[in-house]
N, CA, C, O and the ligand as a Tripos MOL2 file, in Angstrom:
@<TRIPOS>MOLECULE
protein
  293   291    74     0     0
PROTEIN
NO_CHARGES

@<TRIPOS>ATOM
      1 N           0.8530   -1.2030    0.0000 N.3       1 MET1
      2 CA          0.0000    0.0000    0.0000 C.3       1 MET1
      3 C           0.8820    1.2450    0.0000 C.2       1 MET1
      4 O           1.7290    1.4410    0.8720 O.2       1 MET1
      5 N           0.6500    2.0730   -1.0100 N.am      2 ILE2
      6 CA          1.4620    3.2830   -1.1240 C.3       2 ILE2
      7 C           0.7060    4.4600   -0.5140 C.2       2 ILE2
      8 O          -0.4460    4.7310   -0.8510 O.2       2 ILE2
      9 N           1.3900    5.1420    0.3870 N.am      3 GLU3
     10 CA          0.8190    6.3420    1.0050 C.3       3 GLU3
     11 C           1.1330    7.5370    0.1250 C.2       3 GLU3
     12 O           2.2960    7.8000   -0.1800 O.2       3 GLU3
     13 N           0.0920    8.2680   -0.2880 N.am      4 LEU4
     14 CA          0.3070    9.3900   -1.2070 C.3       4 LEU4
     15 C           0.3340   10.7490   -0.5300 C.2       4 LEU4
     16 O           0.6290   11.7630   -1.1630 O.2       4 LEU4
     17 N           0.0270   10.7630    0.7450 N.am      5 ARG5
     18 CA          0.0350   12.0430    1.4390 C.3       5 ARG5
     19 C           1.1960   12.0880    2.4220 C.2       5 ARG5
     20 O           1.4250   11.1510    3.1860 O.2       5 ARG5
     21 N           1.9120   13.1870    2.3850 N.am      6 SER6
     22 CA          3.0730   13.3460    3.2390 C.3       6 SER6
     23 C           3.0460   14.7390    3.8610 C.2       6 SER6
     24 O           2.7270   15.7190    3.1890 O.2       6 SER6
     25 N           3.3790   14.8190    5.1310 N.am      7 THR7
     26 CA          3.4220   16.1180    5.7930 C.3       7 THR7
     27 C           4.8390   16.6610    5.7580 C.2       7 THR7
     28 O           5.7490   16.1010    6.3680 O.2       7 THR7
     29 N           5.0110   17.7540    5.0410 N.am      8 LEU8
     30 CA          6.3190   18.3920    4.9280 C.3       8 LEU8
     31 C           6.5400   19.3370    6.1000 C.2       8 LEU8
     32 O           5.6360   20.0790    6.4850 O.2       8 LEU8
     33 N           7.7360   19.3110    6.6610 N.am      9 THR9
     34 CA          8.1020   20.2380    7.7220 C.3       9 THR9
     35 C           9.2490   21.1040    7.2450 C.2       9 THR9
     36 O          10.3170   20.6040    6.8920 O.2       9 THR9
     37 N           9.0200   22.4100    7.2360 N.am     10 CYS10
     38 CA         10.0690   23.3390    6.8110 C.3      10 CYS10
     39 C          11.1890   23.3760    7.8510 C.2      10 CYS10
     40 O          10.9270   23.5850    9.0350 O.2      10 CYS10
     41 N          12.4410   23.1720    7.4110 N.am     11 PRO11
     42 CA         13.5710   23.1740    8.3420 C.3      11 PRO11
     43 C          13.9360   24.5700    8.8330 C.2      11 PRO11
     44 O          14.7040   24.7150    9.7830 O.2      11 PRO11
     45 N          13.3920   25.5850    8.1930 N.am     12 HIS12
     46 CA         13.7330   26.9640    8.5520 C.3      12 HIS12
     47 C          12.7720   27.5480    9.5750 C.2      12 HIS12
     48 O          13.1930   28.1730   10.5480 O.2      12 HIS12
     49 N          11.4620   27.3390    9.3500 N.am     13 CYS13
     50 CA         10.4880   27.9650   10.2450 C.3      13 CYS13
     51 C           9.5900   26.9530   10.9540 C.2      13 CYS13
     52 O           8.8140   27.3240   11.8350 O.2      13 CYS13
     53 N           9.6910   25.6930   10.5800 N.am     14 GLY14
     54 CA          8.9030   24.6840   11.2720 C.3      14 GLY14
     55 C           7.4720   24.5500   10.7730 C.2      14 GLY14
     56 O           6.6890   23.7790   11.3280 O.2      14 GLY14
     57 N           7.1320   25.2800    9.7490 N.am     15 TYR15
     58 CA          5.7830   25.2180    9.1850 C.3      15 TYR15
     59 C           5.5100   23.8260    8.6170 C.2      15 TYR15
     60 O           6.3450   23.2550    7.9150 O.2      15 TYR15
     61 N           4.3410   23.2940    8.9290 N.am     16 ARG16
     62 CA          4.0070   21.9640    8.4480 C.3      16 ARG16
     63 C           2.7960   22.0120    7.5310 C.2      16 ARG16
     64 O           1.8340   22.7310    7.8010 O.2      16 ARG16
     65 N           2.8430   21.2590    6.4660 N.am     17 LYS17
     66 CA          1.7140   21.1940    5.5530 C.3      17 LYS17
     67 C           1.6540   19.8100    4.9340 C.2      17 LYS17
     68 O           2.6660   19.2600    4.5000 O.2      17 LYS17
     69 N           0.4470   19.2570    4.9000 N.am     18 THR18
     70 CA          0.2660   17.9540    4.2740 C.3      18 THR18
     71 C           0.0000   18.1370    2.7950 C.2      18 THR18
     72 O          -0.9160   18.8580    2.4000 O.2      18 THR18
     73 N           0.8120   17.4740    1.9780 N.am     19 GLU19
     74 CA          0.6930   17.5800    0.5310 C.3      19 GLU19
     75 C           0.4680   16.1940   -0.0680 C.2      19 GLU19
     76 O           0.8900   15.1770    0.4820 O.2      19 GLU19
     77 N          -0.2060   16.1900   -1.2060 N.am     20 THR20
     78 CA         -0.3650   14.9430   -1.9380 C.3      20 THR20
     79 C           0.7840   14.8120   -2.9260 C.2      20 THR20
     80 O           1.0660   15.7320   -3.6940 O.2      20 THR20
     81 N           1.4380   13.6690   -2.8990 N.am     21 MET21
     82 CA          2.6150   13.4870   -3.7420 C.3      21 MET21
     83 C           2.2380   13.0030   -5.1390 C.2      21 MET21
     84 O           1.3160   12.2020   -5.2990 O.2      21 MET21
     85 N           2.9590   13.4960   -6.1530 N.am     22 PRO22
     86 CA          2.7420   12.9750   -7.5020 C.3      22 PRO22
     87 C           3.3050   11.5620   -7.5800 C.2      22 PRO22
     88 O           4.3700   11.2910   -7.0260 O.2      22 PRO22
     89 N           2.6070   10.6620   -8.2580 N.am     23 VAL23
     90 CA          3.0730    9.2710   -8.3150 C.3      23 VAL23
     91 C           4.0250    9.0190   -9.4800 C.2      23 VAL23
     92 O           4.7690    8.0380   -9.4860 O.2      23 VAL23
     93 N           3.9950    9.9080  -10.4580 N.am     24 ASP24
     94 CA          4.7810    9.6560  -11.6600 C.3      24 ASP24
     95 C           6.0110   10.5440  -11.7700 C.2      24 ASP24
     96 O           6.7480   10.4720  -12.7540 O.2      24 ASP24
     97 N           6.2290   11.3660  -10.7770 N.am     25 ALA25
     98 CA          7.3900   12.2540  -10.8290 C.3      25 ALA25
     99 C           7.8090   12.6170   -9.4100 C.2      25 ALA25
    100 O           7.0220   12.5400   -8.4670 O.2      25 ALA25
    101 N           9.0590   13.0120   -9.2890 N.am     26 CYS26
    102 CA          9.5500   13.4540   -7.9920 C.3      26 CYS26
    103 C           9.5020   14.9760   -7.9360 C.2      26 CYS26
    104 O           9.7980   15.6650   -8.9130 O.2      26 CYS26
    105 N           9.1250   15.4740   -6.7750 N.am     27 GLN27
    106 CA          9.0890   16.9210   -6.6220 C.3      27 GLN27
    107 C          10.4070   17.3810   -6.0300 C.2      27 GLN27
    108 O          10.7330   17.0760   -4.8830 O.2      27 GLN27
    109 N          11.1560   18.1200   -6.8310 N.am     28 TYR28
    110 CA         12.5040   18.5110   -6.4240 C.3      28 TYR28
    111 C          12.5120   19.8330   -5.6750 C.2      28 TYR28
    112 O          13.3770   20.0780   -4.8340 O.2      28 TYR28
    113 N          11.5370   20.6860   -5.9890 N.am     29 PHE29
    114 CA         11.4610   21.9740   -5.3170 C.3      29 PHE29
    115 C          10.1220   22.1120   -4.6090 C.2      29 PHE29
    116 O           9.0970   21.6170   -5.0770 O.2      29 PHE29
    117 N          10.1540   22.7930   -3.4770 N.am     30 TYR30
    118 CA          8.9100   23.0450   -2.7660 C.3      30 TYR30
    119 C           9.0410   24.3730   -2.0350 C.2      30 TYR30
    120 O           9.9900   24.5900   -1.2810 O.2      30 TYR30
    121 N           8.0750   25.2590   -2.2670 N.am     31 GLU31
    122 CA          8.1440   26.5590   -1.6100 C.3      31 GLU31
    123 C           7.3190   26.5230   -0.3340 C.2      31 GLU31
    124 O           6.1190   26.2470   -0.3610 O.2      31 GLU31
    125 N           7.9810   26.8070    0.7870 N.am     32 CYS32
    126 CA          7.3180   26.8220    2.0750 C.3      32 CYS32
    127 C           6.3010   27.9650    2.1340 C.2      32 CYS32
    128 O           6.6010   29.1080    1.7910 O.2      32 CYS32
    129 N           5.0970   27.6220    2.5760 N.am     33 GLU33
    130 CA          4.0750   28.6550    2.6710 C.3      33 GLU33
    131 C           4.2410   29.4970    3.9320 C.2      33 GLU33
    132 O           3.6140   30.5460    4.0750 O.2      33 GLU33
    133 N           5.0710   29.0400    4.8210 N.am     34 GLY34
    134 CA          5.2790   29.7700    6.0670 C.3      34 GLY34
    135 C           6.2700   30.9020    5.9100 C.2      34 GLY34
    136 O           5.9990   32.0290    6.3250 O.2      34 GLY34
    137 N           7.4350   30.6110    5.3070 N.am     35 CYS35
    138 CA          8.4810   31.6320    5.2110 C.3      35 CYS35
    139 C           8.9090   31.9140    3.7780 C.2      35 CYS35
    140 O           9.7180   32.8090    3.5380 O.2      35 CYS35
    141 N           8.3710   31.1550    2.8190 N.am     36 GLY36
    142 CA          8.6730   31.4240    1.4280 C.3      36 GLY36
    143 C           9.9820   30.8460    0.9390 C.2      36 GLY36
    144 O          10.3640   31.0710   -0.2100 O.2      36 GLY36
    145 N          10.6820   30.1010    1.7920 N.am     37 THR37
    146 CA         11.9430   29.4990    1.3790 C.3      37 THR37
    147 C          11.6980   28.3990    0.3570 C.2      37 THR37
    148 O          10.7850   27.5880    0.5110 O.2      37 THR37
    149 N          12.5260   28.3790   -0.6950 N.am     38 LEU38
    150 CA         12.4420   27.3280   -1.6810 C.3      38 LEU38
    151 C          13.2800   26.1490   -1.1820 C.2      38 LEU38
    152 O          14.5090   26.2110   -1.1360 O.2      38 LEU38
    153 N          12.5890   25.0900   -0.8160 N.am     39 LEU39
    154 CA         13.2770   23.9200   -0.2820 C.3      39 LEU39
    155 C          13.7330   23.0040   -1.4000 C.2      39 LEU39
    156 O          13.0330   22.8150   -2.3950 O.2      39 LEU39
    157 N          14.9260   22.4360   -1.2220 N.am     40 LYS40
    158 CA         15.4630   21.4500   -2.1460 C.3      40 LYS40
    159 C          15.8470   20.2320   -1.3150 C.2      40 LYS40
    160 O          16.1020   20.3580   -0.1170 O.2      40 LYS40
    161 N          15.8920   19.0640   -1.9290 N.am     41 PRO41
    162 CA         16.2620   17.8680   -1.1720 C.3      41 PRO41
    163 C          17.6780   17.9670   -0.6260 C.2      41 PRO41
    164 O          18.5490   18.5650   -1.2580 O.2      41 PRO41
    165 N          17.9100   17.3850    0.5450 N.am     42 THR42
    166 CA         19.2690   17.3160    1.0540 C.3      42 THR42
    167 C          20.0280   16.2740    0.2500 C.2      42 THR42
    168 O          19.4200   15.4350   -0.4150 O.2      42 THR42
    169 N          21.3410   16.3250    0.3070 N.am     43 SER43
    170 CA         22.1420   15.4440   -0.5430 C.3      43 SER43
    171 C          21.8370   13.9790   -0.2550 C.2      43 SER43
    172 O          21.7680   13.5590    0.9000 O.2      43 SER43
    173 N          21.6560   13.2140   -1.3220 N.am     44 GLY44
    174 CA         21.3410   11.8000   -1.1770 C.3      44 GLY44
    175 C          19.8670   11.5140   -1.3040 C.2      44 GLY44
    176 O          19.4740   10.3740   -1.5500 O.2      44 GLY44
    177 N          19.0460   12.5300   -1.1390 N.am     45 ASP45
    178 CA         17.6070   12.3450   -1.2840 C.3      45 ASP45
    179 C          17.1610   12.7640   -2.6760 C.2      45 ASP45
    180 O          17.7690   13.6210   -3.3160 O.2      45 ASP45
    181 N          16.0760   12.1320   -3.1270 N.am     46 CYS46
    182 CA         15.6490   12.3520   -4.5070 C.3      46 CYS46
    183 C          14.6190   13.4510   -4.6200 C.2      46 CYS46
    184 O          14.4510   14.0290   -5.6940 O.2      46 CYS46
    185 N          13.9190   13.7570   -3.5280 N.am     47 CYS47
    186 CA         12.8630   14.7560   -3.6190 C.3      47 CYS47
    187 C          12.6010   15.3550   -2.2370 C.2      47 CYS47
    188 O          13.1020   14.8570   -1.2300 O.2      47 CYS47
    189 N          11.8240   16.4110   -2.2030 N.am     48 VAL48
    190 CA         11.5900   17.1130   -0.9420 C.3      48 VAL48
    191 C          10.8240   16.2530    0.0630 C.2      48 VAL48
    192 O          10.9530   16.4360    1.2740 O.2      48 VAL48
    193 N          10.0230   15.3130   -0.4510 N.am     49 PHE49
    194 CA          9.2620   14.4680    0.4780 C.3      49 PHE49
    195 C          10.1850   13.5250    1.2430 C.2      49 PHE49
    196 O           9.9570   13.2290    2.4160 O.2      49 PHE49
    197 N          11.2450   13.0530    0.5520 N.am     50 CYS50
    198 CA         12.1960   12.1700    1.2300 C.3      50 CYS50
    199 C          13.0110   12.9380    2.2740 C.2      50 CYS50
    200 O          13.4170   12.3720    3.2890 O.2      50 CYS50
    201 N          13.2450   14.2190    2.0220 N.am     51 SER51
    202 CA         14.0570   15.0100    2.9370 C.3      51 SER51
    203 C          13.2470   15.6370    4.0690 C.2      51 SER51
    204 O          13.7010   15.6700    5.2130 O.2      51 SER51
    205 N          12.0580   16.1330    3.7570 N.am     52 TYR52
    206 CA         11.3190   16.9160    4.7430 C.3      52 TYR52
    207 C           9.9550   16.3400    5.1090 C.2      52 TYR52
    208 O           9.3100   16.8240    6.0390 O.2      52 TYR52
    209 N           9.5130   15.3220    4.3940 N.am     53 GLY53
    210 CA          8.2100   14.7560    4.6770 C.3      53 GLY53
    211 C           8.2760   13.6280    5.6960 C.2      53 GLY53
    212 O           9.3420   13.0600    5.9380 O.2      53 GLY53
    213 N           7.1310   13.3070    6.2920 N.am     54 ASP54
    214 CA          7.0990   12.1900    7.2330 C.3      54 ASP54
    215 C           6.8580   10.8650    6.5090 C.2      54 ASP54
    216 O           6.9300    9.7900    7.1050 O.2      54 ASP54
    217 N           6.5700   10.9680    5.2080 N.am     55 VAL55
    218 CA          6.4030    9.7730    4.3880 C.3      55 VAL55
    219 C           7.2740    9.9480    3.1460 C.2      55 VAL55
    220 O           7.2420   10.9990    2.5060 O.2      55 VAL55
    221 N           8.0390    8.9360    2.8130 N.am     56 ALA56
    222 CA          8.8900    9.0030    1.6190 C.3      56 ALA56
    223 C           8.0340    8.9420    0.3670 C.2      56 ALA56
    224 O           6.8760    8.5240    0.4030 O.2      56 ALA56
    225 N           8.6250    9.3660   -0.7380 N.am     57 CYS57
    226 CA          7.8600    9.4410   -1.9800 C.3      57 CYS57
    227 C           7.4820    8.0440   -2.4970 C.2      57 CYS57
    228 O           8.1260    7.0550   -2.1480 O.2      57 CYS57
    229 N           6.4480    7.9700   -3.3190 N.am     58 PRO58
    230 CA          5.9470    6.6730   -3.7980 C.3      58 PRO58
    231 C           7.0000    5.7470   -4.4050 C.2      58 PRO58
    232 O           7.0040    4.5620   -4.0710 O.2      58 PRO58
    233 N           7.8950    6.2210   -5.2800 N.am     59 PRO59
    234 CA          8.9060    5.3030   -5.8350 C.3      59 PRO59
    235 C           9.8010    4.6910   -4.7590 C.2      59 PRO59
    236 O          10.1940    3.5290   -4.8580 O.2      59 PRO59
    237 N          10.1180    5.4710   -3.7420 N.am     60 VAL60
    238 CA         10.9630    4.9610   -2.6680 C.3      60 VAL60
    239 C          10.1790    3.9800   -1.7920 C.2      60 VAL60
    240 O          10.7310    2.9870   -1.3180 O.2      60 VAL60
    241 N           8.8950    4.2620   -1.5800 N.am     61 GLN61
    242 CA          8.0680    3.3170   -0.8320 C.3      61 GLN61
    243 C           7.9940    1.9760   -1.5610 C.2      61 GLN61
    244 O           8.0430    0.9140   -0.9410 O.2      61 GLN61
    245 N           7.8760    2.0430   -2.8850 N.am     62 GLU62
    246 CA          7.8190    0.8140   -3.6610 C.3      62 GLU62
    247 C           9.1380    0.0520   -3.5950 C.2      62 GLU62
    248 O           9.1620   -1.1790   -3.5880 O.2      62 GLU62
    249 N          10.2320    0.8080   -3.5470 N.am     63 ALA63
    250 CA         11.5470    0.1770   -3.4660 C.3      63 ALA63
    251 C          11.7630   -0.4320   -2.0870 C.2      63 ALA63
    252 O          12.6080   -1.3110   -1.9180 O.2      63 ALA63
    253 N          11.0050    0.0300   -1.1070 N.am     64 GLY64
    254 CA         11.0490   -0.5790    0.2140 C.3      64 GLY64
    255 C          11.8890    0.1460    1.2350 C.2      64 GLY64
    256 O          11.7870   -0.1390    2.4290 O.2      64 GLY64
    257 N          12.7160    1.0770    0.8000 N.am     65 HIS65
    258 CA         13.5260    1.7920    1.7670 C.3      65 HIS65
    259 C          14.0090    3.1000    1.2050 C.2      65 HIS65
    260 O          14.0120    3.3100   -0.0080 O.2      65 HIS65
    261 N          14.4170    3.9760    2.0920 N.am     66 ARG66
    262 CA         14.9370    5.2710    1.6820 C.3      66 ARG66
    263 C          16.3740    5.1220    1.2220 C.2      66 ARG66
    264 O          16.9930    4.0700    1.3860 O.2      66 ARG66
    265 N          16.8880    6.1910    0.6470 N.am     67 GLY67
    266 CA         18.2810    6.2070    0.2590 C.3      67 GLY67
    267 C          18.5030    5.5980   -1.1110 C.2      67 GLY67
    268 O          19.6290    5.5650   -1.6060 O.2      67 GLY67
    269 N          17.4500    5.1250   -1.7130 N.am     68 ARG68
    270 CA         17.5680    4.5540   -3.0440 C.3      68 ARG68
    271 C          17.1410    5.6150   -4.0330 C.2      68 ARG68
    272 O          16.1150    6.2690   -3.8460 O.2      68 ARG68
    273 N          17.9170    5.7870   -5.0750 N.am     69 SER69
    274 CA         17.5780    6.7870   -6.0690 C.3      69 SER69
    275 C          16.3390    6.3630   -6.8330 C.2      69 SER69
    276 O          16.3220    5.3010   -7.4550 O.2      69 SER69
    277 N          15.3080    7.1810   -6.7890 N.am     70 CYS70
    278 CA         14.0610    6.7950   -7.4350 C.3      70 CYS70
    279 C          13.8760    7.5030   -8.7650 C.2      70 CYS70
    280 O          12.9870    7.1540   -9.5420 O.2      70 CYS70
    281 N          14.7150    8.4980   -9.0300 N.am     71 CYS71
    282 CA         14.5650    9.1980  -10.2930 C.3      71 CYS71
    283 C          15.8850    9.8680  -10.6420 C.2      71 CYS71
    284 O          16.6580   10.2340   -9.7560 O.2      71 CYS71
    285 N          16.1320   10.0230  -11.8970 N.am     72 ALA72
    286 CA         17.3680   10.6540  -12.3300 C.3      72 ALA72
    287 C          17.1980   12.1610  -12.3450 C.2      72 ALA72
    288 O          16.1450   12.6700  -12.7290 O.2      72 ALA72
    289 N          18.2170   12.8630  -11.9340 N.am     73 HIS73
    290 CA         18.1980   14.3110  -12.0330 C.3      73 HIS73
    291 C          19.6060   14.8360  -12.0780 C.2      73 HIS73
    292 O          19.8110   16.0470  -12.1620 O.2      73 HIS73
    293 ZN          9.4490   27.7900    6.1800 Zn       74 ZN74
@<TRIPOS>BOND
     1     1     2 1
     2     2     3 1
     3     3     4 2
     4     3     5 am
     5     5     6 1
     6     6     7 1
     7     7     8 2
     8     7     9 am
     9     9    10 1
    10    10    11 1
    11    11    12 2
    12    11    13 am
    13    13    14 1
    14    14    15 1
    15    15    16 2
    16    15    17 am
    17    17    18 1
    18    18    19 1
    19    19    20 2
    20    19    21 am
    21    21    22 1
    22    22    23 1
    23    23    24 2
    24    23    25 am
    25    25    26 1
    26    26    27 1
    27    27    28 2
    28    27    29 am
    29    29    30 1
    30    30    31 1
    31    31    32 2
    32    31    33 am
    33    33    34 1
    34    34    35 1
    35    35    36 2
    36    35    37 am
    37    37    38 1
    38    38    39 1
    39    39    40 2
    40    39    41 am
    41    41    42 1
    42    42    43 1
    43    43    44 2
    44    43    45 am
    45    45    46 1
    46    46    47 1
    47    47    48 2
    48    47    49 am
    49    49    50 1
    50    50    51 1
    51    51    52 2
    52    51    53 am
    53    53    54 1
    54    54    55 1
    55    55    56 2
    56    55    57 am
    57    57    58 1
    58    58    59 1
    59    59    60 2
    60    59    61 am
    61    61    62 1
    62    62    63 1
    63    63    64 2
    64    63    65 am
    65    65    66 1
    66    66    67 1
    67    67    68 2
    68    67    69 am
    69    69    70 1
    70    70    71 1
    71    71    72 2
    72    71    73 am
    73    73    74 1
    74    74    75 1
    75    75    76 2
    76    75    77 am
    77    77    78 1
    78    78    79 1
    79    79    80 2
    80    79    81 am
    81    81    82 1
    82    82    83 1
    83    83    84 2
    84    83    85 am
    85    85    86 1
    86    86    87 1
    87    87    88 2
    88    87    89 am
    89    89    90 1
    90    90    91 1
    91    91    92 2
    92    91    93 am
    93    93    94 1
    94    94    95 1
    95    95    96 2
    96    95    97 am
    97    97    98 1
    98    98    99 1
    99    99   100 2
   100    99   101 am
   101   101   102 1
   102   102   103 1
   103   103   104 2
   104   103   105 am
   105   105   106 1
   106   106   107 1
   107   107   108 2
   108   107   109 am
   109   109   110 1
   110   110   111 1
   111   111   112 2
   112   111   113 am
   113   113   114 1
   114   114   115 1
   115   115   116 2
   116   115   117 am
   117   117   118 1
   118   118   119 1
   119   119   120 2
   120   119   121 am
   121   121   122 1
   122   122   123 1
   123   123   124 2
   124   123   125 am
   125   125   126 1
   126   126   127 1
   127   127   128 2
   128   127   129 am
   129   129   130 1
   130   130   131 1
   131   131   132 2
   132   131   133 am
   133   133   134 1
   134   134   135 1
   135   135   136 2
   136   135   137 am
   137   137   138 1
   138   138   139 1
   139   139   140 2
   140   139   141 am
   141   141   142 1
   142   142   143 1
   143   143   144 2
   144   143   145 am
   145   145   146 1
   146   146   147 1
   147   147   148 2
   148   147   149 am
   149   149   150 1
   150   150   151 1
   151   151   152 2
   152   151   153 am
   153   153   154 1
   154   154   155 1
   155   155   156 2
   156   155   157 am
   157   157   158 1
   158   158   159 1
   159   159   160 2
   160   159   161 am
   161   161   162 1
   162   162   163 1
   163   163   164 2
   164   163   165 am
   165   165   166 1
   166   166   167 1
   167   167   168 2
   168   167   169 am
   169   169   170 1
   170   170   171 1
   171   171   172 2
   172   171   173 am
   173   173   174 1
   174   174   175 1
   175   175   176 2
   176   175   177 am
   177   177   178 1
   178   178   179 1
   179   179   180 2
   180   179   181 am
   181   181   182 1
   182   182   183 1
   183   183   184 2
   184   183   185 am
   185   185   186 1
   186   186   187 1
   187   187   188 2
   188   187   189 am
   189   189   190 1
   190   190   191 1
   191   191   192 2
   192   191   193 am
   193   193   194 1
   194   194   195 1
   195   195   196 2
   196   195   197 am
   197   197   198 1
   198   198   199 1
   199   199   200 2
   200   199   201 am
   201   201   202 1
   202   202   203 1
   203   203   204 2
   204   203   205 am
   205   205   206 1
   206   206   207 1
   207   207   208 2
   208   207   209 am
   209   209   210 1
   210   210   211 1
   211   211   212 2
   212   211   213 am
   213   213   214 1
   214   214   215 1
   215   215   216 2
   216   215   217 am
   217   217   218 1
   218   218   219 1
   219   219   220 2
   220   219   221 am
   221   221   222 1
   222   222   223 1
   223   223   224 2
   224   223   225 am
   225   225   226 1
   226   226   227 1
   227   227   228 2
   228   227   229 am
   229   229   230 1
   230   230   231 1
   231   231   232 2
   232   231   233 am
   233   233   234 1
   234   234   235 1
   235   235   236 2
   236   235   237 am
   237   237   238 1
   238   238   239 1
   239   239   240 2
   240   239   241 am
   241   241   242 1
   242   242   243 1
   243   243   244 2
   244   243   245 am
   245   245   246 1
   246   246   247 1
   247   247   248 2
   248   247   249 am
   249   249   250 1
   250   250   251 1
   251   251   252 2
   252   251   253 am
   253   253   254 1
   254   254   255 1
   255   255   256 2
   256   255   257 am
   257   257   258 1
   258   258   259 1
   259   259   260 2
   260   259   261 am
   261   261   262 1
   262   262   263 1
   263   263   264 2
   264   263   265 am
   265   265   266 1
   266   266   267 1
   267   267   268 2
   268   267   269 am
   269   269   270 1
   270   270   271 1
   271   271   272 2
   272   271   273 am
   273   273   274 1
   274   274   275 1
   275   275   276 2
   276   275   277 am
   277   277   278 1
   278   278   279 1
   279   279   280 2
   280   279   281 am
   281   281   282 1
   282   282   283 1
   283   283   284 2
   284   283   285 am
   285   285   286 1
   286   286   287 1
   287   287   288 2
   288   287   289 am
   289   289   290 1
   290   290   291 1
   291   291   292 2
@<TRIPOS>SUBSTRUCTURE
     1 MET1         2 RESIDUE 1 A MET
     2 ILE2         6 RESIDUE 1 A ILE
     3 GLU3        10 RESIDUE 1 A GLU
     4 LEU4        14 RESIDUE 1 A LEU
     5 ARG5        18 RESIDUE 1 A ARG
     6 SER6        22 RESIDUE 1 A SER
     7 THR7        26 RESIDUE 1 A THR
     8 LEU8        30 RESIDUE 1 A LEU
     9 THR9        34 RESIDUE 1 A THR
    10 CYS10       38 RESIDUE 1 A CYS
    11 PRO11       42 RESIDUE 1 A PRO
    12 HIS12       46 RESIDUE 1 A HIS
    13 CYS13       50 RESIDUE 1 A CYS
    14 GLY14       54 RESIDUE 1 A GLY
    15 TYR15       58 RESIDUE 1 A TYR
    16 ARG16       62 RESIDUE 1 A ARG
    17 LYS17       66 RESIDUE 1 A LYS
    18 THR18       70 RESIDUE 1 A THR
    19 GLU19       74 RESIDUE 1 A GLU
    20 THR20       78 RESIDUE 1 A THR
    21 MET21       82 RESIDUE 1 A MET
    22 PRO22       86 RESIDUE 1 A PRO
    23 VAL23       90 RESIDUE 1 A VAL
    24 ASP24       94 RESIDUE 1 A ASP
    25 ALA25       98 RESIDUE 1 A ALA
    26 CYS26      102 RESIDUE 1 A CYS
    27 GLN27      106 RESIDUE 1 A GLN
    28 TYR28      110 RESIDUE 1 A TYR
    29 PHE29      114 RESIDUE 1 A PHE
    30 TYR30      118 RESIDUE 1 A TYR
    31 GLU31      122 RESIDUE 1 A GLU
    32 CYS32      126 RESIDUE 1 A CYS
    33 GLU33      130 RESIDUE 1 A GLU
    34 GLY34      134 RESIDUE 1 A GLY
    35 CYS35      138 RESIDUE 1 A CYS
    36 GLY36      142 RESIDUE 1 A GLY
    37 THR37      146 RESIDUE 1 A THR
    38 LEU38      150 RESIDUE 1 A LEU
    39 LEU39      154 RESIDUE 1 A LEU
    40 LYS40      158 RESIDUE 1 A LYS
    41 PRO41      162 RESIDUE 1 A PRO
    42 THR42      166 RESIDUE 1 A THR
    43 SER43      170 RESIDUE 1 A SER
    44 GLY44      174 RESIDUE 1 A GLY
    45 ASP45      178 RESIDUE 1 A ASP
    46 CYS46      182 RESIDUE 1 A CYS
    47 CYS47      186 RESIDUE 1 A CYS
    48 VAL48      190 RESIDUE 1 A VAL
    49 PHE49      194 RESIDUE 1 A PHE
    50 CYS50      198 RESIDUE 1 A CYS
    51 SER51      202 RESIDUE 1 A SER
    52 TYR52      206 RESIDUE 1 A TYR
    53 GLY53      210 RESIDUE 1 A GLY
    54 ASP54      214 RESIDUE 1 A ASP
    55 VAL55      218 RESIDUE 1 A VAL
    56 ALA56      222 RESIDUE 1 A ALA
    57 CYS57      226 RESIDUE 1 A CYS
    58 PRO58      230 RESIDUE 1 A PRO
    59 PRO59      234 RESIDUE 1 A PRO
    60 VAL60      238 RESIDUE 1 A VAL
    61 GLN61      242 RESIDUE 1 A GLN
    62 GLU62      246 RESIDUE 1 A GLU
    63 ALA63      250 RESIDUE 1 A ALA
    64 GLY64      254 RESIDUE 1 A GLY
    65 HIS65      258 RESIDUE 1 A HIS
    66 ARG66      262 RESIDUE 1 A ARG
    67 GLY67      266 RESIDUE 1 A GLY
    68 ARG68      270 RESIDUE 1 A ARG
    69 SER69      274 RESIDUE 1 A SER
    70 CYS70      278 RESIDUE 1 A CYS
    71 CYS71      282 RESIDUE 1 A CYS
    72 ALA72      286 RESIDUE 1 A ALA
    73 HIS73      290 RESIDUE 1 A HIS
    74 ZN74       293 GROUP 0 **** ****
C-alpha cells in the first residue's frame, strides 16, 4: 500500500503542511508557505518528500527503503 500524502516540515520555520505526492514524478522543489523558502532535497535524497516529509515518496516506498535513487536528475 502506497501512502500518497506526506506532511512536509520546513527546516527553517517549522511550518508543516500535508501535501499529496505525484506518483509519476519526484518533486525537487517546494516553496514553504510559512516563510517562502524554496526547499530542495538534502544530498542523497531524490525529492523534498524524502528530505522533509514524514512519508517518503511513492517510488521509494515501492523500493522498500529510503536512500535509493528513485529518479534521475
Ligand atoms: Zn518555512
